[in-house]
C-alpha positions as CSV (number, residue, x, y, z in Angstrom):
1,X,4.7,-0.1,15.2
2,X,4.1,1.5,12.4
3,X,6.8,1.7,9.8
4,X,6.7,3.2,6.3
5,X,10.1,2.8,4.0
6,X,10.5,3.7,0.6
7,X,12.3,2.0,-1.9
8,X,13.5,3.5,-5.1
9,X,13.8,1.2,-8.7
10,X,14.5,2.6,-12.1
11,X,10.4,2.1,-13.4
12,X,8.3,2.2,-9.7
13,X,8.4,3.3,-6.2
14,X,7.5,0.6,-3.1
15,X,6.5,2.5,-0.1
16,X,5.9,-0.2,2.3
17,X,4.2,-0.7,5.2
18,X,4.4,-2.4,8.8
19,X,1.9,-2.2,11.5
20,X,-1.8,-0.2,12.2
21,X,-2.8,2.0,9.1
22,X,-5.1,3.6,10.8
23,X,-5.4,7.6,13.4
24,X,-2.2,10.1,12.3
25,X,-1.1,6.9,10.7
26,X,-2.8,7.5,7.1
27,X,-1.7,10.9,7.0
28,X,1.8,9.9,6.6
29,X,1.3,7.2,4.3
30,X,-0.7,9.5,1.6
31,X,1.6,11.8,1.8
32,X,4.9,9.5,1.2
33,X,2.7,7.8,-2.0
34,X,2.6,11.7,-3.2
35,X,5.5,12.1,-3.4
36,X,6.5,9.1,-5.1
37,X,3.8,9.7,-7.6
38,X,5.2,13.1,-8.3
39,X,8.2,11.7,-9.7
40,X,6.5,10.1,-12.4
41,X,7.5,6.9,-12.4
42,X,5.0,4.0,-11.0
43,X,3.9,3.6,-7.0
44,X,3.3,0.2,-4.8
45,X,2.0,0.2,-1.2
46,X,3.2,-2.9,-0.3
47,X,1.2,-4.0,3.1
48,X,3.7,-6.6,4.5
49,X,2.9,-6.7,8.3
50,X,-0.6,-4.5,9.1
51,X,-2.5,-5.9,11.3
52,X,-5.4,-2.6,11.6
53,X,-6.6,-1.1,8.6
54,X,-9.8,1.1,10.1
55,X,-12.5,2.9,8.0
56,X,-10.1,5.7,7.1
57,X,-7.4,3.4,6.3
58,X,-9.3,2.2,3.9
59,X,-10.7,4.9,2.5
60,X,-7.0,5.7,1.9
61,X,-6.6,2.8,0.2
62,X,-9.6,3.2,-2.6
63,X,-8.1,6.9,-2.5
64,X,-4.7,5.6,-3.5
65,X,-6.2,2.9,-5.8
66,X,-8.1,4.8,-7.3
67,X,-4.9,7.6,-8.4
68,X,-3.3,4.3,-9.9
69,X,-1.4,3.3,-6.9
70,X,-0.9,-0.6,-6.9
71,X,-1.7,-2.7,-3.8
72,X,-0.1,-5.6,-2.6
73,X,-0.6,-7.3,0.2
74,X,1.0,-10.1,2.5
75,X,-1.2,-12.2,4.9
76,X,-4.7,-13.5,4.8
77,X,-6.1,-10.3,6.3
78,X,-4.1,-7.5,4.2
79,X,-4.9,-9.7,0.9
80,X,-8.4,-9.8,1.3
81,X,-8.9,-6.5,2.1
82,X,-6.7,-5.4,-1.2
83,X,-9.0,-8.0,-3.3
84,X,-12.5,-6.4,-1.7
85,X,-11.1,-2.6,-2.1
86,X,-9.9,-3.0,-5.7
87,X,-11.4,-6.2,-7.5
88,X,-11.0,-4.7,-10.8
89,X,-7.8,-5.9,-11.0
90,X,-4.9,-5.6,-8.2
91,X,-3.9,-9.1,-6.7
92,X,-2.7,-10.0,-3.1
93,X,1.1,-10.3,-3.5
94,X,2.2,-13.4,-3.1
95,X,3.7,-14.4,0.1
96,X,6.9,-16.4,-1.1
97,X,7.1,-13.7,-4.3
98,X,9.5,-11.0,-3.9
99,X,9.5,-7.5,-5.0
100,X,12.4,-7.3,-6.6
Protein backbone atom coordinates (compact mmCIF):
# COMPACT_ATOMS: atom_id res chain seq x y z
CA UNK A 1 0.00 0.00 0.00
CA UNK A 2 1.16 3.52 -0.79
CA UNK A 3 -0.55 6.81 -0.09
CA UNK A 4 0.51 10.39 -0.62
CA UNK A 5 -1.55 13.33 0.58
CA UNK A 6 -1.04 17.07 0.45
CA UNK A 7 -2.23 19.66 2.96
CA UNK A 8 -2.09 23.34 2.04
CA UNK A 9 -1.49 25.88 4.79
CA UNK A 10 -0.90 29.63 4.58
CA UNK A 11 2.88 29.44 4.79
CA UNK A 12 3.66 25.84 3.82
CA UNK A 13 2.55 22.70 2.08
CA UNK A 14 2.82 19.37 3.88
CA UNK A 15 3.21 16.28 1.72
CA UNK A 16 2.60 13.12 3.76
CA UNK A 17 3.77 9.66 2.73
CA UNK A 18 2.52 6.31 4.00
CA UNK A 19 3.78 2.94 2.75
CA UNK A 20 6.82 2.03 0.67
CA UNK A 21 9.02 4.66 -0.92
CA UNK A 22 10.42 2.67 -3.83
CA UNK A 23 9.95 2.00 -7.51
CA UNK A 24 7.08 3.87 -9.13
CA UNK A 25 6.12 5.68 -5.93
CA UNK A 26 9.27 7.81 -6.09
CA UNK A 27 8.11 9.66 -9.20
CA UNK A 28 4.73 10.36 -7.58
CA UNK A 29 6.33 11.87 -4.48
CA UNK A 30 8.83 13.93 -6.44
CA UNK A 31 6.13 15.27 -8.75
CA UNK A 32 3.91 16.18 -5.80
CA UNK A 33 6.78 18.03 -4.10
CA UNK A 34 7.75 19.79 -7.36
CA UNK A 35 4.17 21.02 -7.78
CA UNK A 36 4.07 22.21 -4.17
CA UNK A 37 7.40 24.06 -4.54
CA UNK A 38 6.17 25.81 -7.66
CA UNK A 39 3.57 27.58 -5.49
CA UNK A 40 6.39 29.38 -3.70
CA UNK A 41 5.61 28.15 -0.19
CA UNK A 42 7.82 26.05 2.08
CA UNK A 43 7.39 22.32 1.53
CA UNK A 44 7.57 19.76 4.32
CA UNK A 45 7.76 16.07 3.39
CA UNK A 46 6.42 13.98 6.27
CA UNK A 47 7.37 10.29 6.23
CA UNK A 48 4.53 9.17 8.47
CA UNK A 49 4.17 5.40 8.18
CA UNK A 50 6.93 4.52 5.74
CA UNK A 51 8.11 0.93 6.01
CA UNK A 52 10.64 0.72 3.15
CA UNK A 53 12.92 3.17 1.38
CA UNK A 54 15.11 1.77 -1.40
CA UNK A 55 18.27 3.37 -2.86
CA UNK A 56 16.28 5.36 -5.42
CA UNK A 57 14.02 6.60 -2.61
CA UNK A 58 17.03 7.72 -0.58
CA UNK A 59 18.45 9.52 -3.61
CA UNK A 60 15.13 11.31 -4.15
CA UNK A 61 14.99 12.38 -0.49
CA UNK A 62 18.54 13.79 -0.82
CA UNK A 63 17.56 15.70 -3.96
CA UNK A 64 14.48 17.17 -2.32
CA UNK A 65 16.39 18.13 0.84
CA UNK A 66 19.04 19.83 -1.29
CA UNK A 67 16.28 21.84 -2.97
CA UNK A 68 14.96 23.07 0.38
CA UNK A 69 12.24 20.54 1.20
CA UNK A 70 12.15 19.94 4.95
CA UNK A 71 12.14 16.25 5.80
CA UNK A 72 10.10 15.13 8.80
CA UNK A 73 9.67 11.58 10.06
CA UNK A 74 7.79 9.47 12.56
CA UNK A 75 9.19 6.16 13.68
CA UNK A 76 12.64 4.84 14.47
CA UNK A 77 13.63 3.78 10.94
CA UNK A 78 12.54 6.91 9.10
CA UNK A 79 13.77 9.25 11.85
CA UNK A 80 17.23 7.70 11.58
CA UNK A 81 17.07 7.88 7.80
CA UNK A 82 16.11 11.57 7.79
CA UNK A 83 18.94 12.40 10.17
CA UNK A 84 21.45 10.38 8.12
CA UNK A 85 20.37 11.95 4.82
CA UNK A 86 20.38 15.53 6.01
CA UNK A 87 22.42 15.97 9.20
CA UNK A 88 22.64 19.75 8.65
CA UNK A 89 19.57 20.67 10.64
CA UNK A 90 16.51 18.74 9.50
CA UNK A 91 15.27 16.94 12.55
CA UNK A 92 13.01 13.92 12.91
CA UNK A 93 9.50 14.75 14.03
CA UNK A 94 8.70 13.99 17.62
CA UNK A 95 6.08 11.20 17.49
CA UNK A 96 3.89 13.08 19.95
CA UNK A 97 4.12 16.37 18.06
CA UNK A 98 1.51 17.69 15.72
CA UNK A 99 2.27 19.15 12.31
CA UNK A 100 -0.34 21.88 12.74
